mmCIF file of the N, C-alpha and C atoms, coordinates in Angstrom:
data_MODEL
# 
_entry.id   MODEL 
# 
loop_
_atom_site.group_PDB 
_atom_site.id 
_atom_site.type_symbol 
_atom_site.label_atom_id 
_atom_site.label_alt_id 
_atom_site.label_comp_id 
_atom_site.label_asym_id 
_atom_site.label_entity_id 
_atom_site.label_seq_id 
_atom_site.pdbx_PDB_ins_code 
_atom_site.Cartn_x 
_atom_site.Cartn_y 
_atom_site.Cartn_z 
_atom_site.occupancy 
_atom_site.B_iso_or_equiv 
_atom_site.pdbx_formal_charge 
_atom_site.auth_seq_id 
_atom_site.auth_comp_id 
_atom_site.auth_asym_id 
_atom_site.auth_atom_id 
_atom_site.pdbx_PDB_model_num 
ATOM 1   N N  . MET A 1 1  ? 96.038  83.531  88.185  1.00 0.00 ? 1  MET A N  1 
ATOM 2   C CA . MET A 1 1  ? 97.101  84.426  87.212  1.00 0.00 ? 1  MET A CA 1 
ATOM 3   C C  . MET A 1 1  ? 97.538  85.584  88.396  1.00 0.00 ? 1  MET A C  1 
ATOM 4   N N  . PRO A 1 2  ? 98.480  86.090  88.286  1.00 0.00 ? 2  PRO A N  1 
ATOM 5   C CA . PRO A 1 2  ? 100.006 87.083  89.037  1.00 0.00 ? 2  PRO A CA 1 
ATOM 6   C C  . PRO A 1 2  ? 99.082  88.192  88.331  1.00 0.00 ? 2  PRO A C  1 
ATOM 7   N N  . TYR A 1 3  ? 99.049  89.354  89.034  1.00 0.00 ? 3  TYR A N  1 
ATOM 8   C CA . TYR A 1 3  ? 98.694  90.468  88.434  1.00 0.00 ? 3  TYR A CA 1 
ATOM 9   C C  . TYR A 1 3  ? 99.825  91.702  88.179  1.00 0.00 ? 3  TYR A C  1 
ATOM 10  N N  . GLU A 1 4  ? 99.521  92.948  87.127  1.00 0.00 ? 4  GLU A N  1 
ATOM 11  C CA . GLU A 1 4  ? 100.343 92.956  86.790  1.00 0.00 ? 4  GLU A CA 1 
ATOM 12  C C  . GLU A 1 4  ? 101.301 94.072  87.650  1.00 0.00 ? 4  GLU A C  1 
ATOM 13  N N  . VAL A 1 5  ? 102.423 94.840  87.793  1.00 0.00 ? 5  VAL A N  1 
ATOM 14  C CA . VAL A 1 5  ? 102.743 95.113  88.352  1.00 0.00 ? 5  VAL A CA 1 
ATOM 15  C C  . VAL A 1 5  ? 103.463 96.763  88.051  1.00 0.00 ? 5  VAL A C  1 
ATOM 16  N N  . ARG A 1 6  ? 103.024 97.997  88.489  1.00 0.00 ? 6  ARG A N  1 
ATOM 17  C CA . ARG A 1 6  ? 103.226 99.340  87.321  1.00 0.00 ? 6  ARG A CA 1 
ATOM 18  C C  . ARG A 1 6  ? 103.363 100.565 88.585  1.00 0.00 ? 6  ARG A C  1 
ATOM 19  N N  . PHE A 1 7  ? 105.085 100.875 88.732  1.00 0.00 ? 7  PHE A N  1 
ATOM 20  C CA . PHE A 1 7  ? 105.819 101.451 89.649  1.00 0.00 ? 7  PHE A CA 1 
ATOM 21  C C  . PHE A 1 7  ? 105.313 102.913 88.793  1.00 0.00 ? 7  PHE A C  1 
ATOM 22  N N  . SER A 1 8  ? 105.196 103.784 90.512  1.00 0.00 ? 8  SER A N  1 
ATOM 23  C CA . SER A 1 8  ? 105.286 105.235 90.055  1.00 0.00 ? 8  SER A CA 1 
ATOM 24  C C  . SER A 1 8  ? 106.633 105.400 89.208  1.00 0.00 ? 8  SER A C  1 
ATOM 25  N N  . LYS A 1 9  ? 106.562 106.829 89.040  1.00 0.00 ? 9  LYS A N  1 
ATOM 26  C CA . LYS A 1 9  ? 107.979 107.288 89.066  1.00 0.00 ? 9  LYS A CA 1 
ATOM 27  C C  . LYS A 1 9  ? 108.343 107.708 90.466  1.00 0.00 ? 9  LYS A C  1 
ATOM 28  N N  . SER A 1 10 ? 107.678 108.255 91.317  1.00 0.00 ? 10 SER A N  1 
ATOM 29  C CA . SER A 1 10 ? 108.655 108.487 92.114  1.00 0.00 ? 10 SER A CA 1 
ATOM 30  C C  . SER A 1 10 ? 108.664 107.006 93.139  1.00 0.00 ? 10 SER A C  1 
ATOM 31  N N  . ALA A 1 11 ? 107.769 105.772 92.576  1.00 0.00 ? 11 ALA A N  1 
ATOM 32  C CA . ALA A 1 11 ? 109.160 104.687 93.371  1.00 0.00 ? 11 ALA A CA 1 
ATOM 33  C C  . ALA A 1 11 ? 110.330 104.677 92.777  1.00 0.00 ? 11 ALA A C  1 
ATOM 34  N N  . PHE A 1 12 ? 109.855 104.572 90.939  1.00 0.00 ? 12 PHE A N  1 
ATOM 35  C CA . PHE A 1 12 ? 110.639 104.364 90.595  1.00 0.00 ? 12 PHE A CA 1 
ATOM 36  C C  . PHE A 1 12 ? 111.974 104.573 91.405  1.00 0.00 ? 12 PHE A C  1 
ATOM 37  N N  . LYS A 1 13 ? 112.401 105.943 91.267  1.00 0.00 ? 13 LYS A N  1 
ATOM 38  C CA . LYS A 1 13 ? 112.811 107.190 92.091  1.00 0.00 ? 13 LYS A CA 1 
ATOM 39  C C  . LYS A 1 13 ? 114.070 106.274 93.086  1.00 0.00 ? 13 LYS A C  1 
ATOM 40  N N  . ASP A 1 14 ? 112.420 105.876 94.083  1.00 0.00 ? 14 ASP A N  1 
ATOM 41  C CA . ASP A 1 14 ? 112.570 104.911 95.650  1.00 0.00 ? 14 ASP A CA 1 
ATOM 42  C C  . ASP A 1 14 ? 113.621 103.947 95.014  1.00 0.00 ? 14 ASP A C  1 
ATOM 43  N N  . VAL A 1 15 ? 113.456 103.550 94.231  1.00 0.00 ? 15 VAL A N  1 
ATOM 44  C CA . VAL A 1 15 ? 114.161 102.258 94.026  1.00 0.00 ? 15 VAL A CA 1 
ATOM 45  C C  . VAL A 1 15 ? 115.454 102.058 93.417  1.00 0.00 ? 15 VAL A C  1 
ATOM 46  N N  . LYS A 1 16 ? 115.389 103.364 92.332  1.00 0.00 ? 16 LYS A N  1 
ATOM 47  C CA . LYS A 1 16 ? 117.224 103.437 92.542  1.00 0.00 ? 16 LYS A CA 1 
ATOM 48  C C  . LYS A 1 16 ? 117.848 103.957 93.529  1.00 0.00 ? 16 LYS A C  1 
ATOM 49  N N  . GLU A 1 17 ? 117.689 104.772 94.434  1.00 0.00 ? 17 GLU A N  1 
ATOM 50  C CA . GLU A 1 17 ? 118.577 105.130 96.109  1.00 0.00 ? 17 GLU A CA 1 
ATOM 51  C C  . GLU A 1 17 ? 118.197 104.216 96.644  1.00 0.00 ? 17 GLU A C  1 
ATOM 52  N N  . LEU A 1 18 ? 117.724 103.127 96.538  1.00 0.00 ? 18 LEU A N  1 
ATOM 53  C CA . LEU A 1 18 ? 118.240 101.731 97.468  1.00 0.00 ? 18 LEU A CA 1 
ATOM 54  C C  . LEU A 1 18 ? 118.885 101.199 97.250  1.00 0.00 ? 18 LEU A C  1 
ATOM 55  N N  . PRO A 1 19 ? 120.069 100.831 98.349  1.00 0.00 ? 19 PRO A N  1 
ATOM 56  C CA . PRO A 1 19 ? 121.090 99.749  98.137  1.00 0.00 ? 19 PRO A CA 1 
ATOM 57  C C  . PRO A 1 19 ? 121.432 98.136  97.109  1.00 0.00 ? 19 PRO A C  1 
ATOM 58  N N  . PRO A 1 20 ? 121.904 97.603  96.246  1.00 0.00 ? 20 PRO A N  1 
ATOM 59  C CA . PRO A 1 20 ? 121.959 96.657  95.662  1.00 0.00 ? 20 PRO A CA 1 
ATOM 60  C C  . PRO A 1 20 ? 120.960 95.480  96.039  1.00 0.00 ? 20 PRO A C  1 
ATOM 61  N N  . LYS A 1 21 ? 121.126 95.270  97.838  1.00 0.00 ? 21 LYS A N  1 
ATOM 62  C CA . LYS A 1 21 ? 121.278 94.028  98.205  1.00 0.00 ? 21 LYS A CA 1 
ATOM 63  C C  . LYS A 1 21 ? 119.485 94.225  98.395  1.00 0.00 ? 21 LYS A C  1 
ATOM 64  N N  . LEU A 1 22 ? 119.148 95.565  98.813  1.00 0.00 ? 22 LEU A N  1 
ATOM 65  C CA . LEU A 1 22 ? 117.196 95.594  98.766  1.00 0.00 ? 22 LEU A CA 1 
ATOM 66  C C  . LEU A 1 22 ? 116.698 96.056  97.568  1.00 0.00 ? 22 LEU A C  1 
ATOM 67  N N  . GLN A 1 23 ? 117.381 96.503  96.545  1.00 0.00 ? 23 GLN A N  1 
ATOM 68  C CA . GLN A 1 23 ? 116.006 96.017  95.587  1.00 0.00 ? 23 GLN A CA 1 
ATOM 69  C C  . GLN A 1 23 ? 116.143 94.852  94.558  1.00 0.00 ? 23 GLN A C  1 
ATOM 70  N N  . LYS A 1 24 ? 117.100 93.650  95.318  1.00 0.00 ? 24 LYS A N  1 
ATOM 71  C CA . LYS A 1 24 ? 116.830 92.047  94.652  1.00 0.00 ? 24 LYS A CA 1 
ATOM 72  C C  . LYS A 1 24 ? 115.787 91.748  95.941  1.00 0.00 ? 24 LYS A C  1 
ATOM 73  N N  . LYS A 1 25 ? 115.608 92.709  97.044  1.00 0.00 ? 25 LYS A N  1 
ATOM 74  C CA . LYS A 1 25 ? 114.628 91.740  98.592  1.00 0.00 ? 25 LYS A CA 1 
ATOM 75  C C  . LYS A 1 25 ? 113.317 92.537  97.659  1.00 0.00 ? 25 LYS A C  1 
ATOM 76  N N  . LEU A 1 26 ? 113.102 93.737  97.242  1.00 0.00 ? 26 LEU A N  1 
ATOM 77  C CA . LEU A 1 26 ? 112.212 93.921  96.429  1.00 0.00 ? 26 LEU A CA 1 
ATOM 78  C C  . LEU A 1 26 ? 111.435 93.696  95.032  1.00 0.00 ? 26 LEU A C  1 
ATOM 79  N N  . LYS A 1 27 ? 112.786 93.271  94.519  1.00 0.00 ? 27 LYS A N  1 
ATOM 80  C CA . LYS A 1 27 ? 112.133 92.597  93.175  1.00 0.00 ? 27 LYS A CA 1 
ATOM 81  C C  . LYS A 1 27 ? 111.586 90.276  93.407  1.00 0.00 ? 27 LYS A C  1 
ATOM 82  N N  . SER A 1 28 ? 112.179 90.429  94.741  1.00 0.00 ? 28 SER A N  1 
ATOM 83  C CA . SER A 1 28 ? 112.223 89.337  95.154  1.00 0.00 ? 28 SER A CA 1 
ATOM 84  C C  . SER A 1 28 ? 110.789 89.675  95.464  1.00 0.00 ? 28 SER A C  1 
ATOM 85  N N  . ILE A 1 29 ? 109.990 90.559  96.647  1.00 0.00 ? 29 ILE A N  1 
ATOM 86  C CA . ILE A 1 29 ? 108.537 90.788  97.172  1.00 0.00 ? 29 ILE A CA 1 
ATOM 87  C C  . ILE A 1 29 ? 107.869 90.830  95.995  1.00 0.00 ? 29 ILE A C  1 
ATOM 88  N N  . VAL A 1 30 ? 107.975 91.168  95.166  1.00 0.00 ? 30 VAL A N  1 
ATOM 89  C CA . VAL A 1 30 ? 107.008 91.756  94.387  1.00 0.00 ? 30 VAL A CA 1 
ATOM 90  C C  . VAL A 1 30 ? 106.355 91.124  92.988  1.00 0.00 ? 30 VAL A C  1 
ATOM 91  N N  . VAL A 1 31 ? 107.674 90.090  92.845  1.00 0.00 ? 31 VAL A N  1 
ATOM 92  C CA . VAL A 1 31 ? 107.643 89.208  91.770  1.00 0.00 ? 31 VAL A CA 1 
ATOM 93  C C  . VAL A 1 31 ? 106.742 88.042  93.196  1.00 0.00 ? 31 VAL A C  1 
ATOM 94  N N  . ASN A 1 32 ? 106.807 87.704  93.898  1.00 0.00 ? 32 ASN A N  1 
ATOM 95  C CA . ASN A 1 32 ? 106.853 86.087  95.204  1.00 0.00 ? 32 ASN A CA 1 
ATOM 96  C C  . ASN A 1 32 ? 105.340 87.033  95.934  1.00 0.00 ? 32 ASN A C  1 
ATOM 97  N N  . GLN A 1 33 ? 105.421 88.253  96.276  1.00 0.00 ? 33 GLN A N  1 
ATOM 98  C CA . GLN A 1 33 ? 104.277 88.036  97.233  1.00 0.00 ? 33 GLN A CA 1 
ATOM 99  C C  . GLN A 1 33 ? 102.548 89.363  96.167  1.00 0.00 ? 33 GLN A C  1 
ATOM 100 N N  . VAL A 1 34 ? 103.762 90.318  96.042  1.00 0.00 ? 34 VAL A N  1 
ATOM 101 C CA . VAL A 1 34 ? 102.437 91.039  95.711  1.00 0.00 ? 34 VAL A CA 1 
ATOM 102 C C  . VAL A 1 34 ? 101.584 90.942  94.234  1.00 0.00 ? 34 VAL A C  1 
ATOM 103 N N  . ALA A 1 35 ? 102.167 90.398  93.563  1.00 0.00 ? 35 ALA A N  1 
ATOM 104 C CA . ALA A 1 35 ? 102.076 89.419  92.053  1.00 0.00 ? 35 ALA A CA 1 
ATOM 105 C C  . ALA A 1 35 ? 100.927 89.382  92.242  1.00 0.00 ? 35 ALA A C  1 
ATOM 106 N N  . GLN A 1 36 ? 101.612 88.099  93.081  1.00 0.00 ? 36 GLN A N  1 
ATOM 107 C CA . GLN A 1 36 ? 100.082 86.565  93.503  1.00 0.00 ? 36 GLN A CA 1 
ATOM 108 C C  . GLN A 1 36 ? 99.751  87.023  93.978  1.00 0.00 ? 36 GLN A C  1 
ATOM 109 N N  . LYS A 1 37 ? 99.651  87.830  95.445  1.00 0.00 ? 37 LYS A N  1 
ATOM 110 C CA . LYS A 1 37 ? 98.318  87.753  96.867  1.00 0.00 ? 37 LYS A CA 1 
ATOM 111 C C  . LYS A 1 37 ? 98.730  89.177  97.057  1.00 0.00 ? 37 LYS A C  1 
ATOM 112 N N  . PRO A 1 38 ? 98.284  90.135  96.142  1.00 0.00 ? 38 PRO A N  1 
ATOM 113 C CA . PRO A 1 38 ? 98.475  91.336  96.624  1.00 0.00 ? 38 PRO A CA 1 
ATOM 114 C C  . PRO A 1 38 ? 97.997  92.285  97.828  1.00 0.00 ? 38 PRO A C  1 
ATOM 115 N N  . ARG A 1 39 ? 97.078  91.438  98.102  1.00 0.00 ? 39 ARG A N  1 
ATOM 116 C CA . ARG A 1 39 ? 96.156  91.479  99.848  1.00 0.00 ? 39 ARG A CA 1 
ATOM 117 C C  . ARG A 1 39 ? 97.126  90.963  100.824 1.00 0.00 ? 39 ARG A C  1 
ATOM 118 N N  . SER A 1 40 ? 98.156  90.712  100.597 1.00 0.00 ? 40 SER A N  1 
ATOM 119 C CA . SER A 1 40 ? 98.585  89.195  101.344 1.00 0.00 ? 40 SER A CA 1 
ATOM 120 C C  . SER A 1 40 ? 99.290  91.341  102.255 1.00 0.00 ? 40 SER A C  1 
ATOM 121 N N  . GLY A 1 41 ? 99.748  91.790  102.064 1.00 0.00 ? 41 GLY A N  1 
ATOM 122 C CA . GLY A 1 41 ? 99.669  93.146  102.411 1.00 0.00 ? 41 GLY A CA 1 
ATOM 123 C C  . GLY A 1 41 ? 98.923  93.816  104.052 1.00 0.00 ? 41 GLY A C  1 
ATOM 124 N N  . LYS A 1 42 ? 99.921  94.880  104.607 1.00 0.00 ? 42 LYS A N  1 
ATOM 125 C CA . LYS A 1 42 ? 98.989  95.266  105.763 1.00 0.00 ? 42 LYS A CA 1 
ATOM 126 C C  . LYS A 1 42 ? 98.328  96.332  105.234 1.00 0.00 ? 42 LYS A C  1 
ATOM 127 N N  . LYS A 1 43 ? 96.777  96.536  105.181 1.00 0.00 ? 43 LYS A N  1 
ATOM 128 C CA . LYS A 1 43 ? 96.009  97.461  104.649 1.00 0.00 ? 43 LYS A CA 1 
ATOM 129 C C  . LYS A 1 43 ? 96.500  98.935  105.907 1.00 0.00 ? 43 LYS A C  1 
ATOM 130 N N  . LEU A 1 44 ? 96.716  99.434  105.207 1.00 0.00 ? 44 LEU A N  1 
ATOM 131 C CA . LEU A 1 44 ? 96.601  101.194 105.984 1.00 0.00 ? 44 LEU A CA 1 
ATOM 132 C C  . LEU A 1 44 ? 95.379  101.811 106.302 1.00 0.00 ? 44 LEU A C  1 
ATOM 133 N N  . VAL A 1 45 ? 95.372  102.562 106.934 1.00 0.00 ? 45 VAL A N  1 
ATOM 134 C CA . VAL A 1 45 ? 94.737  102.967 107.305 1.00 0.00 ? 45 VAL A CA 1 
ATOM 135 C C  . VAL A 1 45 ? 94.514  105.172 107.632 1.00 0.00 ? 45 VAL A C  1 
ATOM 136 N N  . GLY A 1 46 ? 93.585  105.635 107.590 1.00 0.00 ? 46 GLY A N  1 
ATOM 137 C CA . GLY A 1 46 ? 93.442  107.460 107.713 1.00 0.00 ? 46 GLY A CA 1 
ATOM 138 C C  . GLY A 1 46 ? 94.007  107.947 106.914 1.00 0.00 ? 46 GLY A C  1 
ATOM 139 N N  . ASP A 1 47 ? 95.098  108.288 106.723 1.00 0.00 ? 47 ASP A N  1 
ATOM 140 C CA . ASP A 1 47 ? 95.368  109.123 105.837 1.00 0.00 ? 47 ASP A CA 1 
ATOM 141 C C  . ASP A 1 47 ? 95.522  108.282 104.403 1.00 0.00 ? 47 ASP A C  1 
ATOM 142 N N  . LEU A 1 48 ? 96.551  107.157 104.600 1.00 0.00 ? 48 LEU A N  1 
ATOM 143 C CA . LEU A 1 48 ? 96.676  106.048 103.895 1.00 0.00 ? 48 LEU A CA 1 
ATOM 144 C C  . LEU A 1 48 ? 95.811  104.820 103.430 1.00 0.00 ? 48 LEU A C  1 
ATOM 145 N N  . ALA A 1 49 ? 94.510  105.657 104.042 1.00 0.00 ? 49 ALA A N  1 
ATOM 146 C CA . ALA A 1 49 ? 93.645  103.619 103.235 1.00 0.00 ? 49 ALA A CA 1 
ATOM 147 C C  . ALA A 1 49 ? 93.300  103.981 102.452 1.00 0.00 ? 49 ALA A C  1 
ATOM 148 N N  . GLY A 1 50 ? 92.883  102.651 101.998 1.00 0.00 ? 50 GLY A N  1 
ATOM 149 C CA . GLY A 1 50 ? 93.289  102.296 100.506 1.00 0.00 ? 50 GLY A CA 1 
ATOM 150 C C  . GLY A 1 50 ? 94.152  101.151 100.034 1.00 0.00 ? 50 GLY A C  1 
ATOM 151 N N  . LEU A 1 51 ? 95.095  101.751 100.913 1.00 0.00 ? 51 LEU A N  1 
ATOM 152 C CA . LEU A 1 51 ? 96.516  101.732 99.990  1.00 0.00 ? 51 LEU A CA 1 
ATOM 153 C C  . LEU A 1 51 ? 97.506  100.108 101.166 1.00 0.00 ? 51 LEU A C  1 
ATOM 154 N N  . TYR A 1 52 ? 97.910  99.712  100.622 1.00 0.00 ? 52 TYR A N  1 
ATOM 155 C CA . TYR A 1 52 ? 98.923  98.502  101.119 1.00 0.00 ? 52 TYR A CA 1 
ATOM 156 C C  . TYR A 1 52 ? 100.356 98.565  101.759 1.00 0.00 ? 52 TYR A C  1 
ATOM 157 N N  . SER A 1 53 ? 101.170 98.302  102.627 1.00 0.00 ? 53 SER A N  1 
ATOM 158 C CA . SER A 1 53 ? 102.166 98.250  102.547 1.00 0.00 ? 53 SER A CA 1 
ATOM 159 C C  . SER A 1 53 ? 102.720 96.661  103.394 1.00 0.00 ? 53 SER A C  1 
ATOM 160 N N  . ILE A 1 54 ? 104.510 96.377  102.620 1.00 0.00 ? 54 ILE A N  1 
ATOM 161 C CA . ILE A 1 54 ? 104.630 95.423  102.776 1.00 0.00 ? 54 ILE A CA 1 
ATOM 162 C C  . ILE A 1 54 ? 105.910 95.987  103.588 1.00 0.00 ? 54 ILE A C  1 
ATOM 163 N N  . ARG A 1 55 ? 106.610 95.198  104.350 1.00 0.00 ? 55 ARG A N  1 
ATOM 164 C CA . ARG A 1 55 ? 107.793 95.779  105.065 1.00 0.00 ? 55 ARG A CA 1 
ATOM 165 C C  . ARG A 1 55 ? 109.330 95.272  104.198 1.00 0.00 ? 55 ARG A C  1 
ATOM 166 N N  . LEU A 1 56 ? 109.935 96.397  103.651 1.00 0.00 ? 56 LEU A N  1 
ATOM 167 C CA . LEU A 1 56 ? 111.299 95.917  102.481 1.00 0.00 ? 56 LEU A CA 1 
ATOM 168 C C  . LEU A 1 56 ? 112.546 95.797  103.983 1.00 0.00 ? 56 LEU A C  1 
ATOM 169 N N  . SER A 1 57 ? 112.888 96.556  104.472 1.00 0.00 ? 57 SER A N  1 
ATOM 170 C CA . SER A 1 57 ? 113.645 96.911  105.771 1.00 0.00 ? 57 SER A CA 1 
ATOM 171 C C  . SER A 1 57 ? 112.770 97.454  107.164 1.00 0.00 ? 57 SER A C  1 
ATOM 172 N N  . PHE A 1 58 ? 113.643 97.685  108.269 1.00 0.00 ? 58 PHE A N  1 
ATOM 173 C CA . PHE A 1 58 ? 113.155 98.253  109.092 1.00 0.00 ? 58 PHE A CA 1 
ATOM 174 C C  . PHE A 1 58 ? 112.815 99.440  109.351 1.00 0.00 ? 58 PHE A C  1 
ATOM 175 N N  . LYS A 1 59 ? 113.420 100.233 108.134 1.00 0.00 ? 59 LYS A N  1 
ATOM 176 C CA . LYS A 1 59 ? 112.814 101.731 108.181 1.00 0.00 ? 59 LYS A CA 1 
ATOM 177 C C  . LYS A 1 59 ? 111.580 101.808 106.141 1.00 0.00 ? 59 LYS A C  1 
ATOM 178 N N  . ASP A 1 60 ? 111.896 100.805 105.818 1.00 0.00 ? 60 ASP A N  1 
ATOM 179 C CA . ASP A 1 60 ? 111.657 101.253 104.262 1.00 0.00 ? 60 ASP A CA 1 
ATOM 180 C C  . ASP A 1 60 ? 110.186 100.159 104.152 1.00 0.00 ? 60 ASP A C  1 
ATOM 181 N N  . ARG A 1 61 ? 109.254 100.587 103.294 1.00 0.00 ? 61 ARG A N  1 
ATOM 182 C CA . ARG A 1 61 ? 108.066 99.745  103.275 1.00 0.00 ? 61 ARG A CA 1 
ATOM 183 C C  . ARG A 1 61 ? 108.115 99.927  101.468 1.00 0.00 ? 61 ARG A C  1 
ATOM 184 N N  . ILE A 1 62 ? 107.542 99.282  101.137 1.00 0.00 ? 62 ILE A N  1 
ATOM 185 C CA . ILE A 1 62 ? 106.375 99.260  99.969  1.00 0.00 ? 62 ILE A CA 1 
ATOM 186 C C  . ILE A 1 62 ? 105.417 99.047  99.749  1.00 0.00 ? 62 ILE A C  1 
ATOM 187 N N  . VAL A 1 63 ? 104.954 100.446 99.689  1.00 0.00 ? 63 VAL A N  1 
ATOM 188 C CA . VAL A 1 63 ? 103.850 100.996 99.929  1.00 0.00 ? 63 VAL A CA 1 
ATOM 189 C C  . VAL A 1 63 ? 102.716 100.963 98.216  1.00 0.00 ? 63 VAL A C  1 
ATOM 190 N N  . TYR A 1 64 ? 101.609 100.787 98.509  1.00 0.00 ? 64 TYR A N  1 
ATOM 191 C CA . TYR A 1 64 ? 100.626 100.049 96.904  1.00 0.00 ? 64 TYR A CA 1 
ATOM 192 C C  . TYR A 1 64 ? 99.164  100.066 97.047  1.00 0.00 ? 64 TYR A C  1 
ATOM 193 N N  . THR A 1 65 ? 99.166  99.831  95.607  1.00 0.00 ? 65 THR A N  1 
ATOM 194 C CA . THR A 1 65 ? 97.665  99.986  95.721  1.00 0.00 ? 65 THR A CA 1 
ATOM 195 C C  . THR A 1 65 ? 96.813  98.828  94.614  1.00 0.00 ? 65 THR A C  1 
ATOM 196 N N  . ILE A 1 66 ? 95.749  98.566  94.434  1.00 0.00 ? 66 ILE A N  1 
ATOM 197 C CA . ILE A 1 66 ? 95.214  97.342  94.096  1.00 0.00 ? 66 ILE A CA 1 
ATOM 198 C C  . ILE A 1 66 ? 94.649  97.921  93.254  1.00 0.00 ? 66 ILE A C  1 
ATOM 199 N N  . ASP A 1 67 ? 94.320  97.811  91.511  1.00 0.00 ? 67 ASP A N  1 
ATOM 200 C CA . ASP A 1 67 ? 93.118  98.116  90.620  1.00 0.00 ? 67 ASP A CA 1 
ATOM 201 C C  . ASP A 1 67 ? 92.795  96.709  89.870  1.00 0.00 ? 67 ASP A C  1 
ATOM 202 N N  . GLU A 1 68 ? 91.781  96.315  91.240  1.00 0.00 ? 68 GLU A N  1 
ATOM 203 C CA . GLU A 1 68 ? 90.892  94.879  91.018  1.00 0.00 ? 68 GLU A CA 1 
ATOM 204 C C  . GLU A 1 68 ? 90.378  93.998  89.639  1.00 0.00 ? 68 GLU A C  1 
ATOM 205 N N  . LYS A 1 69 ? 89.815  95.527  88.674  1.00 0.00 ? 69 LYS A N  1 
ATOM 206 C CA . LYS A 1 69 ? 89.272  95.130  87.506  1.00 0.00 ? 69 LYS A CA 1 
ATOM 207 C C  . LYS A 1 69 ? 90.583  94.971  86.401  1.00 0.00 ? 69 LYS A C  1 
ATOM 208 N N  . HIS A 1 70 ? 91.625  95.613  86.296  1.00 0.00 ? 70 HIS A N  1 
ATOM 209 C CA . HIS A 1 70 ? 92.485  95.583  86.056  1.00 0.00 ? 70 HIS A CA 1 
ATOM 210 C C  . HIS A 1 70 ? 93.362  94.570  85.970  1.00 0.00 ? 70 HIS A C  1 
ATOM 211 N N  . LYS A 1 71 ? 93.470  93.462  86.849  1.00 0.00 ? 71 LYS A N  1 
ATOM 212 C CA . LYS A 1 71 ? 94.110  92.812  87.924  1.00 0.00 ? 71 LYS A CA 1 
ATOM 213 C C  . LYS A 1 71 ? 96.035  94.307  87.339  1.00 0.00 ? 71 LYS A C  1 
ATOM 214 N N  . ILE A 1 72 ? 96.329  95.236  88.222  1.00 0.00 ? 72 ILE A N  1 
ATOM 215 C CA . ILE A 1 72 ? 97.421  95.724  88.475  1.00 0.00 ? 72 ILE A CA 1 
ATOM 216 C C  . ILE A 1 72 ? 97.577  96.220  89.830  1.00 0.00 ? 72 ILE A C  1 
ATOM 217 N N  . VAL A 1 73 ? 98.961  95.687  90.358  1.00 0.00 ? 73 VAL A N  1 
ATOM 218 C CA . VAL A 1 73 ? 99.193  96.202  90.963  1.00 0.00 ? 73 VAL A CA 1 
ATOM 219 C C  . VAL A 1 73 ? 100.406 97.822  91.063  1.00 0.00 ? 73 VAL A C  1 
ATOM 220 N N  . TYR A 1 74 ? 99.810  98.644  91.965  1.00 0.00 ? 74 TYR A N  1 
ATOM 221 C CA . TYR A 1 74 ? 100.330 99.933  91.417  1.00 0.00 ? 74 TYR A CA 1 
ATOM 222 C C  . TYR A 1 74 ? 101.705 100.258 92.595  1.00 0.00 ? 74 TYR A C  1 
ATOM 223 N N  . VAL A 1 75 ? 102.777 99.951  92.926  1.00 0.00 ? 75 VAL A N  1 
ATOM 224 C CA . VAL A 1 75 ? 103.246 100.639 93.986  1.00 0.00 ? 75 VAL A CA 1 
ATOM 225 C C  . VAL A 1 75 ? 103.978 101.989 93.711  1.00 0.00 ? 75 VAL A C  1 
ATOM 226 N N  . ILE A 1 76 ? 102.993 102.934 95.020  1.00 0.00 ? 76 ILE A N  1 
ATOM 227 C CA . ILE A 1 76 ? 103.672 104.432 94.603  1.00 0.00 ? 76 ILE A CA 1 
ATOM 228 C C  . ILE A 1 76 ? 104.488 104.626 95.464  1.00 0.00 ? 76 ILE A C  1 
ATOM 229 N N  . ARG A 1 77 ? 105.018 103.671 96.623  1.00 0.00 ? 77 ARG A N  1 
ATOM 230 C CA . ARG A 1 77 ? 106.364 104.020 97.013  1.00 0.00 ? 77 ARG A CA 1 
ATOM 231 C C  . ARG A 1 77 ? 107.261 103.023 98.213  1.00 0.00 ? 77 ARG A C  1 
ATOM 232 N N  . ALA A 1 78 ? 108.254 102.850 97.848  1.00 0.00 ? 78 ALA A N  1 
ATOM 233 C CA . ALA A 1 78 ? 109.288 101.920 97.970  1.00 0.00 ? 78 ALA A CA 1 
ATOM 234 C C  . ALA A 1 78 ? 110.450 102.362 98.819  1.00 0.00 ? 78 ALA A C  1 
ATOM 235 N N  . ARG A 1 79 ? 110.365 103.472 99.443  1.00 0.00 ? 79 ARG A N  1 
ATOM 236 C CA . ARG A 1 79 ? 111.029 103.661 100.006 1.00 0.00 ? 79 ARG A CA 1 
ATOM 237 C C  . ARG A 1 79 ? 111.423 103.832 102.617 1.00 0.00 ? 79 ARG A C  1 
ATOM 238 N N  . ALA A 1 80 ? 111.189 105.320 101.906 1.00 0.00 ? 80 ALA A N  1 
ATOM 239 C CA . ALA A 1 80 ? 110.781 105.670 103.433 1.00 0.00 ? 80 ALA A CA 1 
ATOM 240 C C  . ALA A 1 80 ? 109.622 104.717 103.769 1.00 0.00 ? 80 ALA A C  1 
ATOM 241 N N  . HIS A 1 81 ? 109.311 105.220 104.890 1.00 0.00 ? 81 HIS A N  1 
ATOM 242 C CA . HIS A 1 81 ? 108.408 104.724 105.946 1.00 0.00 ? 81 HIS A CA 1 
ATOM 243 C C  . HIS A 1 81 ? 107.361 106.121 105.589 1.00 0.00 ? 81 HIS A C  1 
ATOM 244 N N  . TYR A 1 82 ? 106.025 105.118 104.525 1.00 0.00 ? 82 TYR A N  1 
ATOM 245 C CA . TYR A 1 82 ? 104.963 106.464 104.951 1.00 0.00 ? 82 TYR A CA 1 
ATOM 246 C C  . TYR A 1 82 ? 105.107 107.257 104.344 1.00 0.00 ? 82 TYR A C  1 
ATOM 247 N N  . GLY A 1 83 ? 105.745 108.020 103.268 1.00 0.00 ? 83 GLY A N  1 
ATOM 248 C CA . GLY A 1 83 ? 106.300 109.294 103.075 1.00 0.00 ? 83 GLY A CA 1 
ATOM 249 C C  . GLY A 1 83 ? 107.119 109.878 104.057 1.00 0.00 ? 83 GLY A C  1 
ATOM 250 N N  . GLU A 1 84 ? 108.165 109.286 104.423 1.00 0.00 ? 84 GLU A N  1 
ATOM 251 C CA . GLU A 1 84 ? 109.055 110.424 105.350 1.00 0.00 ? 84 GLU A CA 1 
ATOM 252 C C  . GLU A 1 84 ? 110.046 111.297 103.821 1.00 0.00 ? 84 GLU A C  1 
# 
């Protein structure tokens, strides 16, 4: 069963600022990869420990966390590289 995906306010704002082509790519990644196998992203370390990241473009990343108990993935950022 796929995970539910929710976007934070900042991630939603990030998505709106992306070009249409990247918005379409983000949707595909979220539906086909993140919701199906959320641990397929790169596990982050340091200040971002506990979060995961998947590349959207050369500079943009999808940063998210996983709530295993409720089967929900929370997308925290969807644009700049780790909070730039």
